[in-house]
C-alpha positions, -999 to 999 in steps of 0.1 A, spaced: 181 27 71 205 21 40 195 6 9 211 -28 16 189 -30 48 158 -16 37 160 -44 3 167 -74 28 134 -64 49 118 -59 16 130 -92 8 120 -109 38 83 -98 38 72 -127 16 95 -151 35 79 -138 67 46 -143 54 54 -180 43 69 -189 78 41 -174 93 10 -178 76 -19 -159 85 -10 -143 117 14 -123 99 -1 -93 83 9 -66 58 25 -38 65 21 3 64 52 24 58 58 57 52 63 69 16 99 67 8 109 70 -31 133 46 -23 117 17 -6 89 22 -32 110 19 -60 129 -10 -39 91 -26 -36 84 -24 -71 117 -37 -88 110 -71 -66 74 -70 -79 58 -66 -43 21 -59 -44 14 -21 -30 -10 -2 -22 -4 39 -24 -28 57 4 -28 92 1 -47 108 30 -46 137 51 -55 139 87 -85 161 84 -103 142 59 -132 118 74 -131 97 41 -94 88 47 -105 82 87 -128 56 72 -107 38 48 -81 37 74 -96 3 93 -112 -8 58 -76 -12 48 -60 -23 88 -88 -55 83 -81 -63 50 -40 -63 55 -46 -85 82 -71 -107 59 -54 -145 44 -37 -136 10 -30 -102 18 5 -111 38 23 -93 12 9 -61 7 30 -31 14 9 2 19 30 35 15 11 59 30 12 95 13 5 128 34 -16 148 7 -10 182 27 30 175 33 37 157 3 26 175 -26 53 168 -46 42 129 -42 10 134 -49 15 149 -84 38 122 -94 9 96 -87 -11 120 -107 -35 121 -77 -60 154 -70 -73 144 -39 -71 133 -8 -86 94 -2 -71 82 -34 -57 48 -32 -35 34 -60 -26 -3 -62 4 -21 -81 19 -54 -86 54 -43 -89 60 -16 -117 24 -17 -129 -6 -1 -120 -35 -24 -115 -62 -1 -100 -69 32 -85 -100 48 -63 -109 82 -51 -133 83 -20 -140 46 -17 -153 34 19 -166 4 6 -147 -28 22 -160 -47 -9 -145 -27 -35 -114 -18 -17 -106 -52 -15 -110 -58 -49 -83 -29 -55 -61 -49 -33 -68 -84 -51 -56 -70 -82 -24 -60 -69 -22 -94 -48 -34 -122 -72 -10 -139 -95 
C-alpha cells in the first residue's frame, strides 16, 4: 500500500464511523512506522498493543480490547499491534520493557499507558483517554 492509499484509508476511518454509526468498529493494524506517523499527523486516537503470542496476559487483554473497539464512542480508535518478540526495535522506541504493554495516544500526545492490565474498566479508561476530546 502506498502512502497516498494509506492516508486515504486513515482519513476514511472517521468518515466511516460517522456514516455507519455504532455498527462500525475500530481497526487493528500491524504496526508500521509510516502508518503510525500518518495516524498521529491527523490526530487519530491510537492504542499501541505490545504483545507476544506466548503471553497469557496478552491473550486475556485481546478480547477486552476487541469488545471495547466495538463499543459506542470508540469507532475511530486505531489499534497498532507490536510483536514483542519480532519487533524489538519498535518495542524499544516506545520504551516498553515487557509484553502486555498498552499505550494510548491522541495524535502525537501520549495520554496513558498500562502494563499487565486485564481489568476491563481500566483498559476502557485508557482507551477513553485517547478517544475523548
